[in-house]
MIZA-394342 format. One record per residue (C-alpha): residue in three letters; residue number from 1; x, y, z. Coordinates in steps of 0.02 Angstrom, whole numbers, always signed. Layout:
N
("ALA"; NUM; (X; Y; Z));
...
//
This chain:
135
("MET"; 1; (-1842; +12579; +1826));
("MET"; 2; (-1849; +12597; +2012));
("PRO"; 3; (-1766; +12526; +2116));
("THR"; 4; (-1625; +12492; +1994));
("LEU"; 5; (-1622; +12672; +1928));
("ASN"; 6; (-1697; +12833; +2000));
("ASN"; 7; (-1742; +12994; +1909));
("LYS"; 8; (-1587; +13090; +1939));
("ASP"; 9; (-1463; +12949; +1916));
("ARG"; 10; (-1331; +12968; +1783));
("ILE"; 11; (-1277; +12814; +1686));
("VAL"; 12; (-1149; +12758; +1558));
("VAL"; 13; (-1220; +12684; +1403));
("ASP"; 14; (-1129; +12566; +1285));
("LYS"; 15; (-1197; +12615; +1113));
("ILE"; 16; (-1068; +12511; +1010));
("SER"; 17; (-1085; +12329; +1063));
("VAL"; 18; (-1273; +12330; +1028));
("ASN"; 19; (-1228; +12338; +844));
("PHE"; 20; (-1129; +12178; +853));
("ALA"; 21; (-1198; +12073; +995));
("GLU"; 22; (-1372; +11997; +1013));
("PRO"; 23; (-1476; +12071; +1154));
("LYS"; 24; (-1487; +11963; +1315));
("ARG"; 25; (-1622; +11931; +1433));
("GLY"; 26; (-1595; +12040; +1585));
("ASP"; 27; (-1497; +12179; +1497));
("VAL"; 28; (-1553; +12359; +1545));
("VAL"; 29; (-1565; +12448; +1380));
("ILE"; 30; (-1609; +12618; +1312));
("ILE"; 31; (-1741; +12603; +1177));
("LYS"; 32; (-1823; +12725; +1060));
("TYR"; 33; (-2009; +12736; +1106));
("PRO"; 34; (-2094; +12653; +955));
("ALA"; 35; (-2240; +12775; +951));
("ASP"; 36; (-2121; +12926; +948));
("THR"; 37; (-1937; +12883; +913));
("ARG"; 38; (-1879; +13056; +976));
("VAL"; 39; (-1922; +12992; +1152));
("LYS"; 40; (-1808; +12867; +1241));
("TYR"; 41; (-1849; +12740; +1381));
("VAL"; 42; (-1742; +12636; +1495));
("LYS"; 43; (-1809; +12457; +1507));
("ARG"; 44; (-1752; +12281; +1550));
("ILE"; 45; (-1757; +12150; +1414));
("ALA"; 46; (-1874; +12016; +1485));
("ALA"; 47; (-1878; +11907; +1327));
("ILE"; 48; (-1797; +11889; +1155));
("ALA"; 49; (-1863; +11823; +987));
("GLY"; 50; (-1940; +11652; +998));
("ASP"; 51; (-1973; +11663; +1189));
("ARG"; 52; (-2149; +11631; +1257));
("VAL"; 53; (-2207; +11763; +1384));
("LYS"; 54; (-2363; +11786; +1493));
("ILE"; 55; (-2412; +11877; +1651));
("GLU"; 56; (-2533; +11781; +1765));
("ASP"; 57; (-2565; +11774; +1949));
("ASN"; 58; (-2448; +11922; +1985));
("LYS"; 59; (-2299; +11831; +1900));
("PHE"; 60; (-2201; +11846; +1743));
("TYR"; 61; (-2184; +11684; +1650));
("LEU"; 62; (-2041; +11651; +1522));
("ASN"; 63; (-2053; +11492; +1420));
("GLY"; 64; (-2179; +11415; +1541));
("ARG"; 65; (-2078; +11451; +1696));
("SER"; 66; (-2116; +11578; +1831));
("GLN"; 67; (-1969; +11701; +1846));
("GLU"; 68; (-1888; +11750; +2008));
("GLU"; 69; (-1856; +11933; +1983));
("THR"; 70; (-1762; +12006; +2128));
("TYR"; 71; (-1741; +12178; +2048));
("ILE"; 72; (-1922; +12226; +2031));
("LYS"; 73; (-2001; +12356; +2141));
("ASP"; 74; (-2171; +12272; +2187));
("LYS"; 75; (-2203; +12085; +2190));
("TYR"; 76; (-2381; +12120; +2131));
("ILE"; 77; (-2395; +12148; +1945));
("LYS"; 78; (-2551; +12236; +1885));
("GLY"; 79; (-2636; +12163; +1737));
("TYR"; 80; (-2638; +12007; +1638));
("LEU"; 81; (-2553; +11953; +1475));
("SER"; 82; (-2605; +11791; +1389));
("GLU"; 83; (-2455; +11692; +1322));
("VAL"; 84; (-2378; +11770; +1166));
("VAL"; 85; (-2220; +11728; +1064));
("VAL"; 86; (-2088; +11860; +1041));
("PRO"; 87; (-2075; +11886; +847));
("ASP"; 88; (-1910; +11880; +755));
("ASN"; 89; (-1798; +12034; +766));
("THR"; 90; (-1889; +12102; +918));
("ILE"; 91; (-1873; +12105; +1106));
("PHE"; 92; (-2001; +12109; +1247));
("VAL"; 93; (-1959; +12244; +1379));
("LEU"; 94; (-2027; +12273; +1552));
("GLY"; 95; (-1985; +12410; +1679));
("ASP"; 96; (-1925; +12361; +1851));
("ASN"; 97; (-2065; +12465; +1924));
("ARG"; 98; (-2194; +12358; +1839));
("ASN"; 99; (-2350; +12446; +1906));
("GLU"; 100; (-2294; +12617; +1840));
("SER"; 101; (-2203; +12563; +1684));
("ILE"; 102; (-2249; +12593; +1504));
("ASP"; 103; (-2176; +12437; +1421));
("SER"; 104; (-2209; +12292; +1301));
("ARG"; 105; (-2371; +12256; +1391));
("PHE"; 106; (-2448; +12409; +1303));
("ASN"; 107; (-2494; +12426; +1122));
("ASP"; 108; (-2396; +12589; +1095));
("VAL"; 109; (-2233; +12493; +1143));
("GLY"; 110; (-2269; +12319; +1106));
("PHE"; 111; (-2129; +12207; +1039));
("VAL"; 112; (-1982; +12320; +1012));
("ASN"; 113; (-1882; +12308; +847));
("LYS"; 114; (-1701; +12275; +888));
("LYS"; 115; (-1657; +12421; +776));
("LEU"; 116; (-1735; +12538; +910));
("ILE"; 117; (-1610; +12490; +1041));
("VAL"; 118; (-1494; +12638; +1072));
("GLY"; 119; (-1380; +12558; +1195));
("LYS"; 120; (-1353; +12454; +1350));
("ALA"; 121; (-1343; +12530; +1522));
("ILE"; 122; (-1183; +12473; +1604));
("LEU"; 123; (-1138; +12591; +1748));
("LYS"; 124; (-1228; +12704; +1868));
("ILE"; 125; (-1103; +12844; +1900));
("TYR"; 126; (-1209; +12976; +1994));
("PRO"; 127; (-1244; +13001; +2133));
("LEU"; 128; (-1065; +12951; +2179));
("ASP"; 129; (-1117; +12856; +2336));
("LYS"; 130; (-1222; +12742; +2218));
("PHE"; 131; (-1084; +12706; +2091));
("GLU"; 132; (-1112; +12525; +2030));
("ARG"; 133; (-1125; +12409; +1884));
("ILE"; 134; (-1303; +12395; +1816));
("ARG"; 135; (-1371; +12219; +1823));
//
């Protein structure tokens, strides 16, 4: 999730509201890895059910529009994803470090069932000089 989060960062996770509120595009969430639910990943929700997504010409497209993503590490996005529609009760997640991220572009993650969302990352609390709200 670099540059948003680094390996030794400590975060506060809201595990309650995810049970009552629908996930939103742009939220940074902790999910259970679908291929092994004992493992957890931190990812950004790029799309929600019903959205159309594709990756082409180094850009992420949401519902036919290229997205300006100021939080990603590299402007170049490896790979290609033909347009797909996010199924009901799922989300499409991407890491901010797109070229090193295992996320919804890969079959072992794919569309993530909303039931696999553990919580929403809300604050970075350590290191102390990096204390901030996660966006």
